[in-house]
C-alpha positions as CSV (number, residue, x, y, z in Angstrom):
1,X,0.0,0.0,0.0
2,X,2.8,2.4,0.7
3,X,4.0,2.2,-2.9
4,X,0.5,2.9,-4.3
5,X,0.1,6.1,-2.2
6,X,3.5,7.5,-3.0
7,X,2.5,9.1,-6.3
8,X,-0.4,10.8,-4.6
9,X,1.8,12.2,-1.8
10,X,4.3,13.4,-4.4
11,X,1.5,15.2,-6.3
12,X,0.3,16.9,-3.1
13,X,3.8,18.1,-2.3
14,X,4.2,19.5,-5.9
15,X,0.8,21.3,-5.6
16,X,1.8,22.8,-2.3
17,X,5.1,24.0,-3.9
18,X,3.2,25.5,-6.8
19,X,0.9,27.3,-4.4
20,X,3.8,28.8,-2.5
21,X,5.5,29.9,-5.7
22,X,2.3,31.6,-6.9
23,X,1.9,33.4,-3.6
24,X,5.6,34.5,-3.7
25,X,5.1,35.8,-7.2
26,X,2.1,37.8,-6.2
27,X,4.0,39.3,-3.3
28,X,7.0,40.3,-5.4
29,X,4.7,42.0,-8.0
30,X,2.9,43.9,-5.2
31,X,6.2,45.0,-3.6
32,X,7.7,46.1,-6.9
33,X,4.5,48.0,-7.9
34,X,4.7,49.8,-4.5
35,X,8.4,50.6,-5.0
36,X,7.7,52.0,-8.5
37,X,4.9,54.2,-7.3
38,X,7.0,55.5,-4.4
39,X,9.9,56.3,-6.8
40,X,7.5,58.0,-9.2
41,X,6.1,60.1,-6.4
42,X,9.5,61.2,-5.3
43,X,10.6,62.0,-8.8
44,X,7.5,64.0,-9.6
45,X,8.1,66.0,-6.4
46,X,11.7,66.6,-7.2
47,X,11.0,68.0,-10.7
48,X,8.7,70.6,-9.3
49,X,11.5,72.6,-7.7
50,X,14.8,74.1,-8.9
51,X,17.1,72.6,-10.3
52,X,15.2,69.4,-10.9
53,X,12.7,71.3,-13.1
54,X,15.5,72.3,-15.4
55,X,17.0,68.9,-15.7
56,X,13.7,67.0,-16.1
57,X,12.1,69.4,-18.6
58,X,12.6,67.0,-21.5
59,X,11.2,63.9,-19.7
60,X,8.2,65.2,-17.8
61,X,6.6,63.5,-14.9
62,X,6.3,59.7,-14.4
63,X,2.9,58.1,-14.3
64,X,1.8,55.9,-11.4
65,X,1.2,52.3,-12.1
66,X,-2.4,51.6,-12.5
67,X,-3.7,48.1,-13.1
68,X,-6.3,47.4,-15.8
69,X,-9.9,46.8,-14.9
70,X,-10.5,43.3,-13.5
71,X,-6.9,42.8,-12.5
72,X,-7.8,42.8,-8.8
73,X,-9.1,39.3,-9.3
74,X,-6.4,36.6,-9.5
75,X,-6.7,34.2,-12.4
76,X,-8.1,30.8,-11.5
77,X,-5.6,27.9,-11.7
78,X,-7.3,24.6,-12.3
79,X,-5.8,21.2,-12.2
């Protein structure tokens, strides 16, 4: 019986690893999005005052990251 249940145990461990990987990916995306928005905010503040406004005149301000409509729902992963 132990040899018959081994593939099932291996599949459960692989699924648990996949779930952890997906959660980690979502966390990294959220962290980097927050970092980008903070840097955009700081840059946009800096170019409003002298001498930043002279140096950044060609580039303009940076937009904040805004997700598309419906992106707040995670895609369903089916097995």
